[in-house]
TORBATOR-392252 format. One record per residue (C-alpha): residue in one letter; x, y, z. Coordinates in steps of 0.02 Angstrom, whole numbers, plus 50000, padded with zeros to 5 digits. Example, Ala and Ser with C-alpha at 12.3 -4.5 7.8 and 13.67 -1.06 7.14 Angstrom:
<recs>
A506154977550390S506844994750357
</recs>
This chain:
<recs>
M473085073350467K473545081650303Y472675078650138N473305081349963H471835088849869A472565084449701G472685066349755L470885066149819R470115073049659N469805056549573N469505045449726K467965052749812P467105036349864E468705029149937I469155045650020L467415047450092F467535030150168F469275034350232V468735050950311I467205043350394N468185029150471S469605040650521Y468405052050616K467585036950697R469215028950750S469875045550815L468385049050926I468175031250986N469995030351032E469975046951122T468305046851213G467555029451203I465975022351127E464835034351220N465365048551104M464745040250945A463415053750932K464765066850921A465635055950795G464075055650690N464015074650686L465825075450634I465525062750498L464235074850425I465545088450433G466745076950343I465455073650205F465115092250189S466985095150172L467085082650033L465695091849940L466815107049940F468275097749860P467785102249681Y467885120549732C469535117849824N470295108849676N469965123749564Q470955134949679K472845136849674Q473625122749774Q474405129149933P476255125749955A476855114450094P477295123250257E478995131450256P480305123250368E480725133150522E482205144850527S483795134950555K484705141350708M486385135850770V486195125650930S487445118551054S488125101151028E487085094851176E485495101851100S485965095350928I486075077751001S484305079951067H483745082850887M484485066050832Q483485050150812A484585034750823E484115016650796P483335009750956G484675002651068F485985015351017E486505032251084I487555046751022K488965053651128L489915069651098V491795067751075A492285085551026S491495101950971E491905120150941P492925129550998L494065114351010I493805110350825S493165119550673T492485112750507P493145094950526I493115083950370A494165068750418I494925060550571S496215047450613F496745039250776D498555036950827R499185022550935K498835032451093G497005034351047R497195052951012I496135059750870W496995068950728V495765080450640L495855088550469E495005105650467M494455113450303N494105130650378G494105139650211Y492655129950136M491225141150076P491245156050196D489705162050099T488715157349944L490055165149833G491485156049919T492295172749962G494065170150025E494005151450001E495815150849944K496495158450104P497725146850194S496645143350347G496575124350350K497375114450492V497865097450556V497555096750743I497765083650879L496375081151007E496665072251171D495535066851313K496635070151464N495395065251601N494675049951511D492875055951521G492555052851336L492675071251288A494215078951208D494875092951315E496545097551236R496905104151061K498625104850985V498915112350811F500095101350712L499975110250543D499155126550493S499065138450345L498415124850228R497355129050076L495795118150074P496675102350136R495715086650083A496415071150163F497785064450274C498525047950329L499665043250474I501095031850418E502745027050498N503375042250596G502485054650486I500895060250402L500305061950222V499305077850191A498365081950031E498395100649997P497885103449816P498725100649702Y500055092549810L500255077149918W501535080650055Y502375069550184Y502915077250349D503985068950480I503205070150653V504415076050788N503675078250961D501955081950887K502715095050772P503055094250585G504835089950536K505555087150363K504315090250222I504385079150067L503395081049906V502595064349863D501535069649714D501415086949635Q499835082249540Y498855072349669A497365084149665D497705095049514K496035091549428G494285096149482N493535108549603V493325105349789E491915092849761H492905082949632Q494685080749692P495565065349762N495345061749947G495245047550072L497035040750084V496515024450166R497865011750213A497214995350147L497564977350196D498834975650054N499924989450131W499545001849992I498665018650016Y497115021449908S496055036749873A494315041049814K494155050949652C495875045149601D496775032149495K498405031849594R498975021749743F500485025349855R501685015749963K503175020850068Q504705010150040G506135016250146D506445034250096R505565031849928W503745033749884L503045021649755T501595027049645E500595015049539R499055015849430T497455008749504H495605009349468F494725026249475R493545025649622G492135035949698Q491965054049748W492145057749935G492685044550060I493335026750046S493355011650161Q493864993250163D493064977250225N493874963050322Y494634955950162G495384972050095R494054975649964L493694994149941F492015003149951Y491565020849900N490145030549816D489675046549725N488435059849777S486915051349701T487395033349738N487195024249903L488675012449887L489915006649755G491344994649777D492564981349718Y492244962749709F494104959149698S495704964749784P496104982949747G497854980449676L497304969549531G496684972949355A497194990949320Y498534985849194N497724990249027K497495008848996N496435004948843Q495144995948950K493875008649010R492954997249129V493514981449219A492044970949278G492114968149465Y492684985949502L491575001249521E490114989449548K488454995549616I488354987149786V486734994649851P485575000049709D484245007649823N484605026349841R483045030949943V483315041350100Y482155045550244P482565062350326A481795066450494H481185083650439A480825094650289T482435096950190T482045110950067G483835117150080V484515105049950N485255111549789R483875105549673G482425106049793Y481355114749661E481425099849543P479965087649537G480415071549625V481865078449727L480735081949876N479155072449921D477475079549977S478155082750151Q479635092350077R480885078850122L482315072850013V481835057249916N483525050449856F485345053149898T486025069549832A487615071049938A488065053049982C489835052550052G491035046050183P490535027550179V491265015650306I491174996850323Y490844994050508R492124982050582G492104987150765A491294971650844L490484982650978F488784982950892G488564964150881S488664951350740A487124958250648Y488104974150612D489744965950562Q490304972550392N488744983150372A489014998550264F488585015550340V488415030550224A488305048950267E487055060850185P487405078650245A486055086550136G484755075350220N485565076450393L485655057550412V486725041850416K486105026350324R486425008250367N486564994850231I486724975950254L487964967750134N487984949650076A489314940949972E488824927149851G490134920749731Y491004935749655N489564947249696I489344958249846K487594965249855G486734975549988T485034981150045Q484514995450157A484304989750336Y482624998650353Q481225006150250G480495022550306R481845026750434E483715028450456F485055022350574L485325040450625A484345055850572S484265073450640T483025087650633D484475099950653E484805106150476R486575110950520F487035093050564R488155088850416P488935071550430V490305071450297N491355056550349L491175040650451F492545030350534N492835014950639G493665018750805P494875009550920D493465007651047G492294999250921A491165014450907L490575022050744Y491285039650731V490315053350642V491225068850579D489995083450575M490515099450485Y489045107950572R488615122350457G487225128850347I488105129150178I488695112250115Q488545114549925H490075121349836K489955137849741T490265130549567Y488585121749563I487535131149690T485815135749620S484885152149644Y483525141949730L484755136149863K485475153549881K483735159749923E483485145750049I485145149950132K484725168350142K482935165650200R483435154550345E485095163150382L486155147750352T487795156450310E488425160050485P489285153550585V490615144350486S491815139950627C490855125750710G491125107050702R490755091450802I491345073550816Y490165060550887R490295042150930V488815030550910I488785016151035P487535003351100K486605009751252G487335004151416K489004998251346A490555004851431V491735012051301G493435018551347S494975024951257K496185012151187E498075013651179M499045001651069P500564992851140V502274994851061N502864977251099A502964966750940A502294950851022A500784960251089L500454967850918V500504950750835N499214944750959L498094959750917L498054954450733G496644943050790D495654956150886P493774956450848N493914975150809G494514978250631W495284995050678I496394986350806R496904973050680D497314986150548K498304996850670A499294981950737Q499774977050559Q500254994950516M501304997150673L502254980950640V502584985950459D502985004150501G504144998750641K505054986550527S504784973850666K505834959350602E505804951750776A503954948050749I504264936750597P504364920050692A502734923750785L501894928950622R502394912450542Q501674903050689V500014911850658L500034905850477E500334888050533A499014887950670K497624895150560E496424895950708N495774913450672P495574916850483L495624935850503K497184934650610V497984923350479I497574935750339H498314950450436A499874940450481F500064935750298W500004953850239T501094959550384L502434947650322E502214954950149G502424972350220L504024966850308D504674959350144A504734942550234L503374932450149E504094916350080T503564907249923T503114891550021E501914901750128V501044909049976L500924891849895S500164885250055F498834898750044L498484894049863N498164876049917D497094880450068T495334873450083S494644890650128R494174901149978V494544917650065I496304911450108R496614905649929L496074922449860Q497244931749977G498644920449914L498214924849734S498114943449775V499874944049846I500764935849696P501104952249601S502004958849755V503114943749791I503454935349622G505234935549558P506474926749443S506744912649567S504914909549609Y503884912949453R503944894749393Q503204888649557Y501804901549550A501444897749367A501314879149404A500164882449552L499024893249444E498954879649313R498444866849446M497074878549507L496414880149330L496304861249316D495194861449472N494004872549371D493764884649516S492704897949430L492774909249583A494674909549577A494734911349387P494684930649381Y496104931549509I497134919149408A496844929349251F497344945449340V498974938449408C499524930949241Q500124948549207S501444945949342I502134930249256R502324938749087P503974948049123F504794931249163D503944919549038N502804927648911A502384911148826Y501854902948989A500764917949032D499914916548862K499664897948888L498774901049052I497714915048978N497204904348830S496694890448948I495634902649048V494804909248890S494354891748830S493484887948996H492714904749042A492424914448881D490664919448932N491084925149108R491114944149111Y492274945149262V493534932749193S493454940949022A493844958049096A495294950749194V495984942449038I495894958448935S496804967749073N498344957649017W498264962948835Q498764981348828G499564984848659R499094967748591E497214969548576E497164970548387A498304955648361I497314945248485G495694950948406K496224941948248Q496524926048349M494854926648441P493914915148320V495134901548376L495174906148560A493294909148579S492254904648428D490604911248500T490574929048434S489244933848562S490274928148712A490774940348848I492594940548799N492204944248617N491004958348662Q492214966248786L493684965148668K492664972948527Q492274987648642V494124990048684L494584989248500T493245002248460D493935013648596I495695011948526V495125016448350N494165031448417I495695037948509R496705037248348K495375047648262N495425061148394N495915078848349D497585086048403Q497345089248590A498935099248611A498445111348473L496705113448547K497415117448718K498465131248639K496985138048544F495775137448692P496895138048847E495565143948971G494305131648902A495515117148921V495895122049102I494055123549148F493665106949066S495025097849162A494515106049326T492625105249313C492015093549175Q493345080149159T492995072549330C491295066549270H491435065749080G493195058649075A494815065449001D494395056448839G492635063848834N491855046548833G490985048049001I491265039149166A490175024849226S488885030049358L489305048549333A489025056149161P488745051948976P489985054948833L490355072148761N491335064548618K490235063148463S488735069048564E487355077348465W487085089048613V488875095348595N488965095948406G487175101448375D486195117148414K487275129848505Q485835136548609N485445119348676L487235116448730I487355133648811S485695130748899I486295114048969V487935121049035L487115136349112Y485575128249188G485965109749194L485115094149128T484025081749221G483345064649184P483785052849043V484825059248899E485075050848731V486825051348655D487235042848492G485695031848500H485935026048681V484815032548820Y485825035848978K484875036449141A485135032649325P485975021949388E487055021049231I487415039549256T486965052449387A485205058549351H485675076949361M486995087949283P487135104249382G487185120849291I488455134749321V487335149749287N487485156149466T489355154249490K490475169449483E491955158049449F491755158549260S491385173449149D490395171748988A492045172848895D492705158148998I491155147848961A491275151948776Q493075145648775L492565129848867L491175125648745S492235130048594Y493585118348659V492345104148689R491545106448517K493255103848434C493925090748554W494135071948521Q493105068348364N491955083248380N492055095948240A490745109248275G490875128148265K491555140348390I490435148348522T490645166848564E490475176448725Q489015186048648E488075169848616I488275164648798T487655181548857A486165180948739V485575164148806R485855169848985T484795185348952K483435175548863L483275163049006K483485175449148G482475170149299R482485151749256E482995140249399R482615122449349P483735112149235F483195106849062T482575089849009M482985081348845E481175082748788E481115101248828L482695104848729R482055095248579K480515106348574K481535122448572
</recs>
């Protein structure tokens, strides 16, 4: 038993009682009642020890024991270090030398695993050689069906830090910053190469660039850390604006809603379908998107985790040197495999590589809201005492298993933000080498037979699989029918819509018809009139995709009828899709919107959906608001006022083009490093960071700003009278004092640019001023707090 002397100092009577009873229980349990005499002697020793506490408390408190040196171990031994939820077991699927530094996987119809390898990531704490073209896409196959991959085939190589990929039609999308490429697949080799987007990942460092590329229920491809969605239409690629989501990893539930997170947040997500509501560029936040799904960020590692980037900060580690809250949350997945049982259906699993664990969350939907709680307190679904176990992505598999992608390495933090504290930890425990390992595991219930699955190519069989209990199978069947342009499946798909025996099968058949450009207006109208809420909402979600000159009147009339039913749960969807009616009948769209406002003016979700229709008309409508919604404190009035304020502020901004010419390096660094959290407009991003625009920390004392950028800022921060703290923003801003990426001249340009950007109008910062602060604070490791800076 360990005691915290500092904690005992003011609780001697209670502690004495505790020690006495602890000694008594220990000896009675071990040797029986006959040893009470010995217990009595030890009680006296315990009392004597307590008498020494005043002396002990005056001595320097001893640090907690150092964690043991972290050695690389085989995959079999690493599994022995894992603690899974009772009833589950971990099975190895692949490991080095078959794979190296895996970050994402995907299964093809044959059940083969395609793996994305980011081999160049952080070869050492300086990131030496990170830009070398060493990344790969490889295909793993289990030839003898024993559950272990035994053949590796390189599909693509010479990639620079590839981030994400997605199998679609007879090809593959690959994100290689800054580009998004599409390659035809010809006999497992790359064919024609097509550029889909030359700016897919042109902003942010490795930790803050788009990724994910998940094919959603609505047949569009979505990403984390990105506001674009993609769709292949014949030989063309469509690109549309969508909501900006998450940081690393993205997943969908059974109804096509998206879930994601950032490093400090367990789980974020959408209440509504992903293709709706991103119409108004002046609207910074649309309620119902980027919602905090699981507010509890506590984690429970299985061992001391001192090797986290800010392990020196109070509150990051507990008394046993274990991580307290998420610091590298990533790779979330909504489990839809059916293998685990109904209690696990649509649970959210989240990876935490810094804590060497995988968390399980239980989600519940009520009305619009989806809220979740951690499945356990004090333990995790999966936790390892192997510090090199780095789960960075989680996936559903065709066999119903939960797949864990393990980078298996010592260094997980990128060079831009790595602290000197972590560098010392890495050096002390020799965490740099090796950097060529990697493992893939499957988690399954004990005793369940799990085999490889191969999808059929027959259209009728694929239609039948749209009702499979396993969500991966349903998704893949839909994708294969759409990718194969399987028009012969249309009659069978329509029969599924009519039968309506299996709601999930009906939903997939519905969106498969949409993907085949075969969904008829009568079928959508039938969905809108269905007694099932989930069916009605799918019908509403598809309207923007299928509406046209010959059908818009029918859809508009159906929406009006739904409004008369006063269905408040459908109201946000109706408001969103009014945008689709506007090109055909602007007056009718306004009529519907006005009707929604009169009935739901104080509903924050409906209000946000309404405002998403008003880009370019906000000021004119603002003058009409006393008639539309007379209550000036209503949700729609408050939200519109915020949008109008943002519009006015943008007009007041300084000339961005001129500033970029004056501070070119500063502008580049801002867009690559700062913009991803603080926003291109400098007004901050919800759940990430506070505003820089009009911030007293930017415009005020130069030394304070330099100190923050070099050493970071932790805890609440007040900007323009508002105190920002977690979960509104991430609790920590990392410093860049230890990176070799930026010189003092670069940092001076960055800060000079920021101090003149938007509506800021502060003085220039010089290289000499950066160097002076760096010299003055040499040796400092911890970030600053707001209170500390104010005392300077």
